[in-house]
C-alpha positions in Angstrom: 38.9 -32.1 74.7 41.0 -33.0 71.3 38.3 -35.1 70.1 35.5 -32.5 70.8 37.4 -29.8 68.9 37.9 -32.2 65.9 34.1 -33.0 65.8 33.4 -29.1 66.1 35.8 -28.5 63.3 34.2 -31.4 61.1 30.8 -30.0 61.9 31.9 -26.7 60.7 33.3 -27.8 57.5 30.2 -29.7 56.7 28.0 -26.9 57.2 30.3 -24.4 54.8 30.0 -27.2 52.2 26.2 -27.3 52.4 26.0 -23.4 52.3 25.6 -22.4 48.8 27.6 -19.1 47.5 25.4 -16.3 46.4 25.5 -16.1 42.4 27.3 -13.0 41.4 25.9 -10.7 38.9 29.5 -10.8 37.1 30.1 -14.4 37.8 31.4 -15.6 34.5 31.5 -14.4 30.9 27.9 -14.3 30.5 27.0 -12.4 33.3 23.7 -10.5 33.9 25.4 -7.1 33.2 27.1 -8.5 30.1 23.5 -10.0 28.7 21.9 -6.7 29.4 24.4 -4.7 27.5 24.3 -7.2 24.7 20.3 -6.9 24.7 20.4 -3.3 24.9 22.8 -3.2 21.6 20.2 -5.9 20.1 17.2 -3.9 20.7 19.0 -0.8 18.5 19.5 -3.3 15.7 16.3 -5.0 16.4 14.6 -1.6 16.1 16.3 -0.7 12.8 15.7 -4.2 11.2 12.0 -3.6 11.9 11.6 -0.4 10.5 13.4 -1.9 7.4 10.9 -4.8 7.1 8.0 -2.5 7.8 9.2 -0.2 5.0 9.5 -3.0 2.6 6.2 -4.3 3.4 4.6 -1.0 3.2 6.4 -0.3 -0.2 5.1 -3.3 -1.7 1.5 -2.5 -0.7 1.7 1.0 -1.9 3.3 0.4 -5.3 2.0 -2.9 -6.2 -1.1 -3.2 -4.6 -3.0 -2.0 -7.6 -2.1 -5.3 -9.4 -3.7 -7.6 -6.8 -6.9 -7.9 -8.6 -5.0 -9.7 -11.5 -3.4 -12.0 -9.4 -5.3 -15.4 -8.8 -4.7 -15.8 -5.1 -4.4 -13.4 -2.2 -0.8 -14.9 -1.4 1.1 -11.8 -2.7 -0.6 -9.4 -0.6 -0.9 -11.6 2.3 3.1 -11.9 2.4 3.3 -8.2 2.3 0.9 -7.8 5.3 2.8 -10.3 7.5 6.0 -8.1 6.8 4.2 -5.2 7.9 3.0 -7.0 10.9 6.3 -8.2 11.8 8.0 -4.7 11.2 5.6 -3.0 13.1 6.1 -4.9 16.4 9.7 -3.6 16.2 8.9 -0.2 18.1 6.7 -1.4 21.0 8.9 -4.7 21.3 12.0 -2.6 21.7 10.4 -0.4 24.2 9.2 -3.7 26.1 12.9 -4.8 25.9 14.3 -1.8 27.3 11.7 -1.7 30.1 12.5 -5.5 31.1 16.2 -4.7 31.3 16.0 -1.5 33.2 13.7 -3.1 35.8 15.0 -6.6 35.5 11.2 -7.7 35.6 11.5 -11.3 34.6 7.6 -11.2 33.4 8.5 -8.4 31.1 11.5 -10.3 29.8 9.5 -13.6 29.3 6.8 -11.5 27.4 9.6 -10.0 25.4 10.8 -13.3 24.6 7.5 -14.7 23.2 7.2 -11.8 21.2 10.4 -12.1 19.5 9.5 -15.7 18.9 6.2 -14.6 17.3 8.3 -12.0 15.1 10.5 -14.7 13.9 7.7 -17.0 13.0 6.0 -14.1 10.9 9.2 -13.0 9.0 10.3 -16.6 8.4 6.6 -17.6 7.4 6.2 -14.5 4.9 9.9 -15.4 3.6 9.1 -19.1 2.9 5.7 -18.2 1.3 7.2 -15.6 -0.9 9.8 -18.5 -2.0 7.1 -21.0 -2.6 4.8 -18.8 -4.0 7.4 -17.3 -6.6 8.0 -20.7 -8.2 3.9 -21.1 -8.5 3.1 -17.6 -9.7 4.1 -18.3 -13.0 1.9 -21.1 -14.0 -0.9 -19.4 -12.3 -0.6 -16.3 -14.2 -0.1 -18.3 -17.7 -3.3 -20.4 -17.2 -5.3 -17.6 -15.7 -4.4 -14.0 -16.8 -5.6 -14.2 -20.3 -9.1 -15.1 -19.2 -8.9 -12.2 -16.5 -8.1 -9.7 -19.5 -11.1 -10.9 -21.6 -13.7 -11.8 -19.1 -13.2 -9.1 -16.5 -12.1 -5.9 -18.2 -14.8 -3.2 -18.3 -17.1 -5.3 -16.0 -14.8 -4.9 -12.8 -13.3 -1.6 -11.9 -10.5 -3.1 -9.9 -9.4 -5.2 -12.8 -10.0 -2.6 -15.5 -7.7 -0.1 -13.7 -5.2 -2.8 -13.0 -4.9 -3.8 -16.6 -4.9 -0.2 -18.0 -1.8 0.7 -15.4 0.0 -2.4 -16.5 -0.4 -1.9 -20.2 0.7 1.8 -19.9 3.5 0.7 -17.4 4.9 -2.3 -19.2 4.1 -0.8 -22.8 2.0 -3.8 -23.9 -1.2 -4.6 -24.8 -3.4 -7.9 -23.9 -2.2 -10.9 -21.8 -0.8 -12.5 -24.9 -1.2 -10.1 -27.7 -3.1 -7.0 -28.9 -5.4 -9.4 -30.9 -6.7 -11.1 -28.2 -8.9 -7.9 -27.3 -11.3 -8.7 -30.3 -12.6 -11.8 -28.5 -13.2 -10.2 -25.0 -16.7 -9.0 -23.4 -15.2 -5.4 -23.6 -14.9 -5.3 -27.6 -18.6 -6.5 -27.9 -19.5 -3.3 -26.0 -16.8 -0.9 -27.6 -16.9 -2.5 -31.4 -15.6 0.8 -32.8 -12.2 0.4 -30.6 -9.9 -2.6 -31.3 -7.9 -2.2 -28.2 -8.4 -0.3 -25.0 -6.7 3.1 -25.2 -4.2 2.0 -22.5 -2.4 -0.1 -25.6 -1.5 3.3 -27.4 2.0 4.5 -27.6 0.7 7.7 -26.9 -2.6 7.5 -24.8 -5.5 9.7 -25.8 -9.2 9.5 -26.0 -10.4 6.6 -28.6 -6.7 6.1 -29.9 -7.4 2.4 -29.7 -9.4 2.4 -32.6 -6.5 1.8 -34.9 -4.1 -1.2 -34.3 -1.3 -0.5 -36.4 2.3 -1.0 -34.9 3.1 2.6 -35.1 0.0 3.2 -32.6 -0.1 0.4 -30.4 1.9 -2.0 -28.8 1.7 -5.6 -30.2 3.5 -7.8 -27.7 1.4 -9.2 -24.7 1.7 -8.4 -21.0 2.2 -11.8 -19.5 5.8 -12.3 -19.7 6.8 -8.8 -18.3 4.1 -8.9 -15.4 5.2 -12.7 -14.3 8.7 -11.3 -14.3 7.9 -8.3 -12.3 6.0 -10.4 -9.9 8.6 -12.6 -9.3 11.3 -10.2 -8.7 9.3 -8.7 -6.0 8.6 -12.0 -4.6 12.4 -12.6 -4.5 12.8 -9.4 -2.6 10.3 -10.3 -0.2 11.8 -13.8 0.6 15.0 -12.5 0.9 13.9 -10.0 3.2 11.7 -12.4 5.3 14.2 -15.2 5.6 17.1 -12.7 6.1 15.5 -10.7 8.8 14.3 -13.4 10.8 17.8 -14.4 11.6 17.8 -11.2 13.8 15.1 -12.0 16.4 16.5 -15.6 16.8 19.6 -14.0 18.7 17.5 -11.9 20.9 15.4 -14.7 21.8 18.5 -16.7 22.8 20.1 -13.8 25.0 16.8 -13.1 26.7 16.3 -16.6 27.6 19.9 -16.6 29.1 19.1 -13.3 31.0 15.8 -14.8 32.4 17.4 -17.7 33.7 20.4 -15.7 35.1 18.2 -13.3 37.0 16.0 -16.1 38.1 19.0 -17.9 39.9 20.3 -14.7 41.4 16.9 -13.9 43.0 16.9 -17.5 44.1 
């Protein structure tokens, strides 16, 4: 009898060891409830960060898009549109995250995680592209801006409007200087005007017929325009790279929550 009791006790102990204890929702410091709370806070931060990125991208397009015709490549507007796309994901993605957290649906959480990764790629890509182009844009403008002024002014509407806006905004005349206008295709059609009216200190009709320093600006636009574009690219690079850190945290926490929920469900 004593031996049978010992065997029964040994068998019962072995079964208890084989039975896995059910994982608790608050089993450790990174519990399901804790991760859900952290992700709810993250969603609020991510939403505001996305709105901020969207505003910066939209502001760049709205205020600087008129100068795109003067840029040798479409890189500058592409950076802005990448940031707009990344920022526009903020609202639907935050809603998807809240839905996934409330229902603890693993499919929603998985989609949320993938979209966070896409947001990171868009923002980091835009920031890296802006940083790279900030170095290259000076050389591009130095070699091609003058040709754009001379060859396309008055022949291309977008270029014409962009040049006029630039000369008025930066108070300059020509790419390197006012005298370049005499060699332009525009001057062949307007021989009575020495420079476009947008070169004048006070813009009036046909004021470009006199090129005295009291009437027009003599310095060119290339240096000011280049510095202006570089400053905007630095802002875009800082926003893109800086904000790309935000979705990384959400990605990590959502992955942890996905694994925790899977273990509890199993």
